C-alpha positions as CSV (number, residue, x, y, z in Angstrom):
1,X,121.8,122.4,153.1
2,X,124.9,121.6,151.0
3,X,127.4,123.5,149.0
4,X,127.5,126.1,146.2
5,X,126.2,123.5,143.7
6,X,123.1,123.0,145.9
7,X,122.4,126.7,145.9
8,X,122.7,126.8,142.1
9,X,120.4,123.8,141.7
10,X,117.9,125.3,144.1
11,X,117.8,128.5,142.1
12,X,117.5,126.6,138.8
13,X,114.3,124.9,140.1
14,X,112.6,128.2,139.9
15,X,112.7,129.6,136.4
16,X,110.5,132.5,137.4
17,X,110.2,134.0,140.9
18,X,112.6,132.5,143.5
19,X,111.7,132.2,147.1
20,X,114.3,133.4,149.6
21,X,117.1,130.9,149.9
22,X,118.7,130.2,153.3
23,X,122.0,128.3,152.6
24,X,123.5,126.1,155.4
25,X,127.0,124.9,154.8
26,X,127.4,121.1,154.4
27,X,129.5,121.1,151.2
28,X,133.2,121.3,150.3
29,X,133.8,125.0,149.6
30,X,130.7,126.9,150.4
31,X,131.2,130.4,149.2
32,X,127.4,130.9,148.9
33,X,126.5,129.0,152.0
34,X,126.9,131.6,154.7
35,X,125.2,129.8,157.6
36,X,126.8,127.0,159.7
37,X,124.7,123.9,160.0
38,X,125.3,124.0,163.7
39,X,123.2,127.1,163.9
40,X,120.3,125.6,161.9
41,X,117.6,125.7,164.6
42,X,118.2,129.2,166.0
43,X,118.6,130.6,162.5
44,X,115.4,129.2,161.2
45,X,113.6,130.1,164.5
46,X,114.6,133.8,164.0
47,X,113.5,133.8,160.4
48,X,110.2,132.2,161.1
49,X,109.6,134.7,164.0
50,X,110.0,137.5,161.6
51,X,113.3,138.8,163.0
52,X,115.0,141.4,160.9
53,X,117.3,139.7,158.3
54,X,119.3,141.3,155.5
55,X,118.9,139.9,152.0
56,X,121.1,139.7,149.0
57,X,119.3,140.3,145.6
58,X,121.4,138.5,143.1
59,X,121.0,139.2,139.4
60,X,120.4,136.3,137.1
61,X,120.8,136.0,133.4
62,X,118.0,135.0,131.0
63,X,119.6,132.9,128.3
64,X,117.7,131.9,125.2
65,X,119.0,129.4,122.7
66,X,118.1,129.9,119.0
67,X,118.7,127.0,116.7
68,X,119.3,127.8,113.1
69,X,117.6,125.6,110.6
70,X,117.7,125.5,106.8
71,X,114.6,127.0,105.4
72,X,112.1,124.6,103.9
73,X,111.9,126.6,100.7
74,X,115.7,126.3,100.3
75,X,115.6,122.5,100.7
76,X,112.7,122.2,98.3
77,X,114.5,124.2,95.6
78,X,117.8,122.4,96.1
79,X,115.9,119.1,95.3
80,X,114.3,120.8,92.3
81,X,117.8,122.1,91.2
82,X,119.2,118.6,91.4
83,X,116.4,117.1,89.3
84,X,116.7,119.8,86.7
85,X,120.5,119.5,86.5
86,X,120.3,115.8,86.3
87,X,117.7,116.0,83.5
88,X,119.6,118.6,81.5
89,X,123.2,119.0,82.6
90,X,124.1,121.1,79.5
91,X,121.7,124.0,80.3
92,X,124.2,126.2,82.1
93,X,121.9,129.3,82.0
94,X,119.0,127.5,83.6
95,X,121.4,126.1,86.2
96,X,122.7,129.6,87.1
97,X,119.3,131.2,87.2
98,X,117.9,128.6,89.5
99,X,120.9,128.8,91.7
100,X,120.5,132.5,92.1
101,X,116.8,132.0,92.9
102,X,117.7,129.5,95.6
103,X,120.3,131.7,97.1
104,X,117.9,134.7,97.1
105,X,115.2,132.7,98.9
106,X,117.7,131.4,101.4
107,X,119.0,134.9,102.2
108,X,115.4,136.2,102.6
109,X,114.5,133.4,105.0
110,X,117.7,133.9,107.1
111,X,116.9,137.6,107.3
112,X,113.4,137.0,108.4
113,X,114.4,134.5,111.1
114,X,117.4,136.3,112.6
115,X,116.8,140.1,112.4
116,X,115.0,140.1,115.7
117,X,117.8,138.4,117.6
118,X,119.6,141.7,118.4
119,X,117.3,144.5,119.5
120,X,117.6,147.7,121.4
121,X,115.0,150.5,121.9
122,X,112.9,149.8,118.8
123,X,115.6,148.9,116.3
124,X,117.6,145.8,115.7
125,X,120.7,144.9,113.6
126,X,121.0,141.5,111.9
127,X,124.6,141.0,111.0
128,X,124.1,138.0,108.8
129,X,127.4,138.4,107.0
130,X,129.2,137.3,110.2
131,X,127.1,134.4,111.4
132,X,125.6,133.0,108.2
133,X,126.5,132.3,104.6
134,X,125.1,134.5,101.8
135,X,124.4,137.4,104.1
136,X,127.2,139.9,103.5
137,X,124.9,142.7,102.5
138,X,122.0,141.9,104.8
139,X,122.7,144.4,107.5
140,X,119.5,146.4,108.2
141,X,117.6,148.4,110.8
142,X,113.8,148.0,111.0
143,X,111.1,149.0,113.4
144,X,110.9,146.6,116.3
145,X,108.2,143.9,115.7
146,X,107.0,141.3,118.2
147,X,109.7,138.6,118.8
148,X,107.1,135.8,118.4
149,X,106.5,136.9,114.8
150,X,110.1,136.0,113.9
151,X,111.7,133.5,116.1
152,X,111.0,131.4,119.2
153,X,113.9,130.1,121.3
154,X,114.3,126.4,121.5
155,X,115.3,126.6,125.2
156,X,115.4,129.4,127.8
157,X,117.1,129.3,131.2
158,X,117.6,131.6,134.2
159,X,121.2,131.4,135.2
160,X,122.7,132.5,138.5
161,X,126.4,132.0,138.0
162,X,127.4,131.8,134.3
163,X,126.9,130.6,130.8
164,X,129.7,128.7,129.3
165,X,130.3,128.1,125.6
166,X,133.2,125.8,124.9
167,X,134.6,123.6,122.2
168,X,133.6,120.4,124.0
169,X,135.4,117.3,122.7
170,X,136.6,119.1,119.6
171,X,140.3,119.3,119.3
172,X,140.3,122.5,117.2
173,X,139.9,126.1,118.3
174,X,136.4,127.5,118.6
175,X,135.3,130.6,116.7
176,X,132.5,132.7,118.2
177,X,131.0,136.1,117.3
178,X,130.1,138.4,120.1
179,X,127.4,141.1,119.8
180,X,126.5,143.7,122.4
181,X,123.2,145.6,121.9
182,X,123.2,144.5,118.2
183,X,126.7,145.8,117.5
184,X,129.4,143.2,116.5
185,X,132.1,143.6,119.1
186,X,134.7,141.0,118.2
187,X,135.4,137.5,116.9
188,X,136.6,135.2,119.7
189,X,139.2,132.6,118.8
190,X,139.6,130.5,122.0
191,X,138.7,127.3,123.8
192,X,135.4,129.1,124.8
193,X,133.8,132.0,126.5
194,X,132.2,132.5,129.9
195,X,129.5,135.0,130.5
196,X,129.1,135.5,134.3
197,X,127.1,137.5,136.8
198,X,128.6,139.2,139.8
199,X,127.7,136.1,141.8
200,X,129.5,133.9,139.2
201,X,132.6,136.2,139.2
202,X,134.0,134.1,142.1
203,X,133.4,130.8,140.2
204,X,134.6,129.6,136.8
205,X,135.2,133.2,135.6
206,X,137.7,133.8,138.4
207,X,139.6,130.6,137.5
208,X,140.3,131.9,134.0
209,X,141.4,135.3,135.1
210,X,138.2,137.2,135.5
211,X,137.9,140.0,138.0
212,X,135.9,139.9,141.3
213,X,132.7,141.8,141.2
214,X,130.8,142.8,144.4
215,X,127.3,141.2,144.3
216,X,125.7,144.6,144.8
217,X,126.8,145.5,141.2
218,X,124.4,144.2,138.5
219,X,127.2,143.7,136.0
220,X,128.2,141.1,133.5
221,X,131.8,139.8,133.0
222,X,132.9,138.3,129.7
223,X,135.9,136.1,130.0
224,X,137.5,134.1,127.2
225,X,138.9,130.6,127.9
226,X,142.5,130.3,126.7
227,X,142.2,132.9,123.9
228,X,144.4,132.8,120.9
229,X,145.1,136.5,121.2
230,X,147.0,137.7,124.2
231,X,145.0,141.0,124.1
232,X,141.7,139.2,124.7
233,X,141.2,140.1,128.4
234,X,138.1,139.8,130.6
235,X,135.6,142.7,130.2
236,X,133.0,144.0,132.6
237,X,129.9,145.6,131.1
238,X,126.6,146.9,132.6
239,X,123.9,144.3,133.3
240,X,121.5,146.2,131.1
241,X,123.3,145.2,127.9
242,X,121.9,142.6,125.5
243,X,124.5,140.0,124.4
244,X,124.4,137.5,121.6
245,X,127.0,134.7,121.1
246,X,126.8,133.2,117.7
247,X,128.7,130.2,116.1
248,X,129.4,131.5,112.6
249,X,129.1,129.4,109.5
250,X,132.8,129.8,109.0
251,X,133.7,128.1,112.3
252,X,135.7,124.9,111.9
253,X,134.0,123.3,114.9
254,X,130.6,123.3,116.6
255,X,130.3,124.6,120.2
256,X,128.8,123.3,123.4
257,X,126.9,125.4,125.9
258,X,126.1,124.8,129.6
259,X,124.0,126.9,132.0
260,X,125.3,126.9,135.6
261,X,126.9,123.6,134.7
262,X,123.6,122.1,133.6
263,X,121.4,121.6,130.5
264,X,124.5,121.0,128.3
265,X,123.7,121.1,124.6
266,X,125.5,121.5,121.2
267,X,125.5,124.7,119.2
268,X,125.8,124.0,115.5
269,X,126.9,126.6,113.0
270,X,124.4,129.5,112.8
271,X,123.1,128.8,116.4
272,X,123.0,131.7,118.8
273,X,122.5,132.4,122.5
274,X,120.8,135.6,123.6
275,X,121.8,136.8,127.1
276,X,120.0,139.5,129.0
277,X,119.4,140.4,132.6
278,X,116.6,138.3,134.0
279,X,113.6,139.9,135.6
280,X,113.6,137.1,138.2
281,X,116.6,137.6,140.5
282,X,117.6,135.1,143.2
283,X,117.1,136.3,146.8
284,X,119.5,134.9,149.5
285,X,119.4,135.5,153.2
286,X,122.5,137.2,154.5
287,X,124.2,136.0,157.7
288,X,125.3,139.5,158.6
289,X,124.9,141.9,155.6
290,X,125.8,141.7,151.9
291,X,129.3,143.2,152.0
292,X,130.4,141.5,155.2
293,X,129.4,138.1,154.0
294,X,131.1,138.6,150.6
295,X,134.4,139.9,152.0
296,X,134.4,137.2,154.7
297,X,133.9,134.6,152.0
298,X,136.8,136.0,150.0
299,X,139.3,135.9,152.9
300,X,138.1,132.8,154.8
301,X,136.8,130.6,152.0
302,X,138.8,131.6,148.9
303,X,141.8,132.7,150.9
304,X,142.0,135.8,148.7
305,X,145.5,137.4,148.8
306,X,146.5,135.1,151.5
307,X,150.3,134.6,151.8
308,X,153.2,134.3,154.2
309,X,154.0,137.8,155.4
310,X,157.4,139.4,154.7
311,X,159.8,139.4,157.6
312,X,160.9,142.8,158.8
313,X,164.4,143.9,157.7
314,X,165.6,143.8,161.2
315,X,165.2,140.0,161.3
316,X,168.0,139.6,158.7
317,X,170.5,141.8,160.5
């Protein structure tokens, strides 16, 4: 009982299997709350009696946050380098040799930690030249190992509406790198990026110019927020694709991410978010059926394409 926010909160309580959700409208907008609270008792009676009800299986997104950390070997060698240079500042050859060693170890560690982050059918691409320093030549394909051997996400969430990556309180423009199935698609220069499901296509994504997507379609819509390029338009891709959003080392600002408007956290340079279709969809009970409820919501709740009708020509004569 509540509004759309209540439905999102209820779904977020179940990070694995979600029990069927019956949403009664008591909120402000209520696009996802199909049932009137006045019909609370008869509706629940019919459901508990096992009366036939249509359901809506809504795709969710699994979002895993990967925090980049400086390798311990790198930090140790930097300290050693500082001590050596301080003790013998005239030894230029030793300085350059040790510097090359430090950079080599750093590149090796970055490659080990990040190469599993983009995977598809037994191969993965780690484009370290885009997201990290010292990685211009570390683009490689290797047989797919177990994810746990390389990197464990710091957080992982199941999202019903959208993932939002924005500039937060930073005044400057945000730079993001977008990968799809391990392929670098584009560099986003904007106030942020919204990755939404079909359910979320009528929420934040819609307000920034994203298209409406019928909930029967397991699709993902990528919508930039106030992009610097006029050609950066929203894009719909199949829900089977693997996405990664990375804050590159060259970004002037850090980013902030939120998941269905919750769990807000900062993304530093080098941090990434992996986004895939979740194996735990959210099931909602339909008032009538999936399409009827959706189109009714568009016209009656969102007032989609509602306007004053043109007068016939005869009225002006």
